[in-house]
C-alpha positions in Angstrom: 0.0 0.0 0.0 2.9 2.4 0.6 3.1 3.4 -3.1 -0.1 5.5 -2.4 2.1 7.8 -0.4 3.4 9.3 -3.6 -0.1 10.2 -4.9 -1.9 11.1 -1.6 -4.3 14.0 -2.1 -5.1 16.8 0.2 -7.9 16.1 2.6 -10.7 18.6 3.4 -11.2 18.4 7.1 -14.7 17.3 8.3 -16.3 18.9 11.3 -19.7 18.7 12.9 -21.7 15.8 11.5 -19.1 15.3 8.8 -19.5 18.7 7.2 -16.4 20.3 5.7 -14.7 23.0 7.8 -12.8 24.7 5.0 -9.5 23.6 6.3 -7.2 21.4 4.2 -4.9 18.7 5.7 -2.2 16.4 4.2 -2.8 12.8 5.3 0.8 11.9 4.6 2.0 14.4 7.2 -0.5 13.0 9.9 -0.1 9.3 9.3 3.4 8.0 8.7 4.2 4.4 7.7 6.3 2.9 10.4 8.0 -0.3 11.6 7.0 -0.8 15.3 9.8 -1.0 17.9 7.6 -1.9 20.9 9.0 -5.4 21.4 10.1 -4.7 25.0 6.6 -3.8 25.9 4.1 -6.0 27.7 0.7 -6.6 26.0 -2.0 -5.4 28.3 -5.2 -6.0 26.3 -8.1 -8.2 27.2 -8.4 -10.1 23.9 -12.0 -11.3 24.2 -13.3 -7.8 25.1 -11.3 -6.4 22.2 -12.8 -9.0 19.9 -16.3 -8.2 21.1 -15.8 -4.5 20.3 -14.2 -5.2 17.0 -17.0 -7.5 15.9 -19.7 -5.0 17.0 -18.0 -2.1 15.3 -17.7 -4.2 12.1 -21.4 -4.9 12.2 -22.1 -1.2 12.8 -19.9 -0.2 9.8 -21.6 -2.7 7.5 -25.0 -1.3 8.5 -23.9 2.3 8.0 -22.2 1.5 4.8 -25.4 0.2 3.3 -27.0 3.6 3.8 -24.1 5.7 2.7 -23.4 7.1 6.1 -20.3 9.3 6.1 -18.9 7.5 9.2 -18.6 4.4 7.2 -15.6 5.5 5.1 -11.8 5.2 5.5 -11.4 9.0 5.9 -7.8 10.4 5.7 -6.4 6.9 5.6 -8.3 6.3 2.4 -5.9 8.8 0.7 -3.0 6.5 1.8 -4.5 3.4 0.3 -6.5 2.0 3.2 -10.0 1.0 2.0 -13.1 0.4 4.1 -12.7 -3.3 3.1 -9.3 -3.2 4.8 -10.8 -1.8 7.9 -13.5 -4.5 8.0 -11.0 -7.2 7.3 -8.9 -5.9 10.2 -11.8 -5.9 12.6 -13.0 -9.4 11.5 -9.5 -10.7 12.0 -9.2 -9.3 15.5 -12.5 -10.9 16.5 -11.5 -14.2 15.0 -8.1 -14.3 16.7 -9.7 -13.4 20.1 -12.1 -16.3 19.8 -9.5 -18.8 18.5 -7.2 -18.0 21.5 -9.9 -18.1 24.1 -8.7 -20.0 27.2 -5.1 -20.3 25.9 -2.1 -19.2 27.9 -0.6 -17.6 24.8 -2.7 -14.8 23.4 -1.6 -13.4 20.0 -3.2 -10.1 20.6 -1.0 -9.6 23.7 2.2 -10.4 21.9 3.8 -7.2 20.5 6.0 -9.2 18.0 3.0 -11.0 16.6 1.0 -7.8 16.4 3.9 -6.1 14.5 4.0 -9.0 12.0 0.3 -9.3 11.5 -0.5 -5.6 10.8 0.8 -2.8 8.7 1.3 0.3 10.8 0.9 4.1 10.5 2.2 6.3 13.3 -0.4 9.0 14.1 1.2 12.5 14.6 -1.0 15.0 16.4 -2.5 18.0 14.7 -0.5 20.7 16.5 -2.3 23.5 14.8 -5.7 22.2 15.7 -4.6 21.7 19.3 -3.1 25.2 19.5 -6.4 26.7 18.3 -7.9 25.2 21.5 -5.0 26.3 23.6 -3.8 22.8 24.2 -0.1 21.7 24.0 0.7 18.3 22.6 4.1 16.7 22.0 5.1 16.4 18.3 4.8 12.6 18.3 2.2 11.8 20.9 -1.6 12.2 21.2 -3.4 13.7 24.1 -5.1 10.9 26.0 -8.2 11.7 28.0 -10.5 9.3 29.6 -14.3 8.9 29.8 -16.2 6.9 32.3 -19.6 5.8 33.4 -20.3 7.1 36.9 -22.7 5.4 39.4 -24.9 8.2 40.9 -28.1 8.3 42.9 -31.3 9.5 41.3 -35.0 9.6 41.6 -38.0 8.7 39.3 -39.6 12.0 40.5 -38.3 15.5 41.2 -37.1 16.1 44.7 -35.3 18.9 46.5 -32.0 17.0 46.0 -32.7 15.6 42.5 -33.8 18.7 40.5 -32.4 18.1 37.0 -33.9 15.6 34.6 -32.5 13.5 31.8 -35.2 13.8 29.1 -36.4 11.6 26.3 -36.5 13.0 22.8 -39.3 15.6 22.6 -42.8 14.3 21.6 -43.0 16.6 18.5 -40.4 14.4 16.7 -41.3 11.3 14.9 -38.8 8.4 14.7 -36.1 9.2 12.1 -37.9 12.5 11.4 -36.5 16.0 11.4 -35.9 17.6 14.8 -38.4 20.0 16.1 -37.9 21.8 19.4 -34.9 19.6 20.0 -32.8 21.7 17.6 -34.0 25.0 19.1 -33.2 24.6 22.8 -29.8 25.0 24.4 -28.7 23.2 27.6 -29.3 26.5 29.4 -32.9 26.6 28.0 -33.6 23.1 29.3 -32.0 23.7 32.6 -34.1 26.9 33.0 -37.2 24.7 32.9 -38.4 24.7 29.2 -40.1 21.3 29.7 -41.3 21.9 33.3 -44.5 23.3 34.6 -44.9 26.8 33.3 -42.1 26.4 30.8 -42.4 27.4 27.1 -42.6 23.7 26.1 -44.2 22.2 29.2 -44.6 18.5 29.0 -43.2 18.2 25.5 -40.3 16.0 26.7 -40.7 13.2 29.3 -38.2 13.1 32.2 -36.6 9.6 32.4 -34.9 10.2 35.7 -34.1 13.1 38.0 -30.4 13.7 39.1 -28.4 16.3 40.8 -27.1 19.1 38.5 -23.6 17.6 38.7 -25.0 14.1 37.9 -26.8 15.5 34.9 -23.7 17.3 33.7 -21.6 14.2 34.1 -24.2 12.2 32.1 -24.0 14.8 29.3 -20.2 14.9 29.4 -19.6 11.1 29.5 -22.5 10.0 27.4 -23.7 7.2 29.8 -24.8 7.2 33.4 -25.5 4.4 35.8 -28.3 5.5 38.2 -29.3 3.9 41.5 -32.9 4.7 42.4 -34.1 5.0 46.1 -35.3 1.4 46.2 -31.9 0.2 45.1 -32.9 -0.5 41.5 -30.0 0.2 39.0 -30.7 1.8 35.6 -28.5 2.7 32.7 -29.1 5.7 30.5 -27.2 6.6 27.2 -27.3 9.6 25.0 -29.8 9.3 22.1 -30.1 12.5 20.1 -28.6 16.0 20.5 -29.7 19.5 19.7 -27.2 19.8 16.8 -25.2 22.5 18.5 -21.4 22.2 18.7 -19.5 21.6 21.9 -17.7 24.8 22.8 -14.2 23.9 24.3 -13.8 27.5 25.5 -16.7 27.1 28.0 -15.6 25.4 31.1 -18.8 25.9 33.1 -20.8 22.8 32.0 -24.1 24.5 32.9 -23.4 27.0 30.1 -22.5 24.6 27.3 -25.0 25.0 24.5 -24.8 21.4 23.4 -27.5 19.2 25.0 -28.4 15.5 24.7 -31.6 13.6 25.1 -31.4 10.2 26.6 -32.9 6.7 26.5 -32.8 3.7 28.8 -30.4 1.0 27.7 -29.1 -2.4 28.9 -25.4 -1.9 27.9 -22.8 0.8 27.5 -23.0 1.9 23.9 -20.8 3.7 21.4 -21.5 4.8 17.9 -24.9 3.5 16.6 -25.4 1.2 19.6 -22.0 -0.5 19.3 -21.4 -2.3 22.6 -18.3 -1.1 24.5 -16.0 -2.7 26.9 -13.5 -0.9 29.2 -9.9 -0.3 28.1 -10.4 -1.7 24.6 -12.5 1.1 23.1 -11.8 4.8 22.4 -13.8 7.8 21.3 -12.2 9.8 18.5 -12.7 11.8 15.3 -14.7 9.3 13.2 -15.1 11.7 10.3 -11.4 12.4 9.7 -9.7 9.3 11.1 -12.5 6.9 10.6 -14.8 4.6 12.6 -13.4 1.2 13.4 -9.7 1.9 13.2 -7.6 -0.5 15.3 -5.1 1.4 17.4 -2.0 0.5 19.4 -1.2 2.8 22.4 2.1 2.7 24.1 2.7 3.9 27.6 4.6 3.3 30.9 2.4 1.3 33.2 3.0 0.6 36.9 5.0 -2.5 36.0 6.8 -1.3 33.0 6.3 -0.4 29.3 2.9 -1.5 28.0 1.2 -1.9 24.6 -2.6 -1.7 24.6 -4.9 -2.3 21.6 -8.3 -0.5 21.2 -10.9 0.1 18.6 -12.3 3.6 17.7 -15.9 2.7 18.4 -17.2 6.0 19.8 -17.1 9.7 19.3 -18.5 12.9 20.7 -18.8 16.7 20.1 -15.2 17.3 21.3 -14.0 15.2 18.3 -15.7 17.1 15.5 -13.0 17.8 14.5 -10.0 16.7 16.6 -6.9 15.0 15.2 -4.8 15.4 18.4 -6.7 13.5 21.0 -8.3 10.2 21.9 -10.8 9.5 24.8 -10.0 6.1 26.4 -13.0 4.3 27.8 -12.1 3.5 31.4 -15.2 1.7 32.6 -17.7 2.1 35.4 -16.8 3.8 38.7 -18.7 4.3 41.9 -17.4 7.9 42.3 -14.7 10.3 41.3 -12.4 8.9 44.1 -12.6 5.4 42.6 -11.8 6.8 39.1 -8.9 8.9 40.4 -7.4 5.8 42.1 -7.5 3.9 38.7 -6.3 6.9 36.7 -3.2 7.7 38.8 -1.1 5.4 36.7 -2.6 6.2 33.3 -0.9 8.6 30.9 -2.2 11.9 29.6 0.0 11.6 26.4 0.9 8.5 24.4 2.3 7.4 21.0 -0.5 6.0 18.9 -0.3 3.7 15.8 -3.1 2.7 13.5 -3.0 -0.9 12.5 -4.4 -2.6 9.3 -4.2 -6.3 8.7 -1.6 -7.2 6.1 -2.9 -8.5 2.8 
């Protein structure tokens, strides 16, 4: 595939919902063919979890591809000779190997030498200009690594003095798969000000699913999923469903004032793009319009017991990644509270070298 390097074309950056931003990028300067040198590292992937996410993401891509969805395309890597068939072949292979090695002491997906031999590799260099525009510094050869989690919080099926902010279903003026109505007109501030509550401009138009504290609601909106324990001890899981179409503003730090707002639904599993099932530490959120949904990634970092190599699939995204070619959001899992998450995160990096892997022909 490397002969494509000589004829790679400029790429028009995609932003919100895959629309062009007007900025032009050179894929050959962002993704460089490389020969991995990670052989001293310890593989720290859970292969069966990786295989589950790989298989689910492949199913999602095939479904989206049949409808011409812009997420189901190779994005910038397509300019370097990577096709959507290559991406699917890679995901299918990972899922197959995970199942074949189940219960075995030797796991190929945890052997850095085997991984280097089985896949072609492109080193991902961060978009320093894009990062600088958001006042974020990144090393020239490492991506910013943030983490997202599912917190367990208390909540109530009815409004109380403690639980005064709701997670709402999609408004009732919207038919399934139809055009947004009031959903596209209201900001987070509008909803928080009581637009759907008694006396509000759209009273009763959206049904509250559950009532949380304001911080709990903001965490649900930020992370995308929230695990809620009701007063009778019943656990419920809620996931983002549809948003108001307004971009996330990285310059606004006060979450109450972010214009972007999501409507939720009750789910049975933690979900990524188009209901792709996620598993902790083998899935990342990223820029699916410029890098591409379903890319297999190798992340290198220094763990508590030495150098590590971890594999993950880009199976999720969010407003912060439209566009964002300098960052990945690593799915950490479910935590009881911030203290539990902090204890897990203390040994995790904030920057890391990242390599995109594609199965060899």
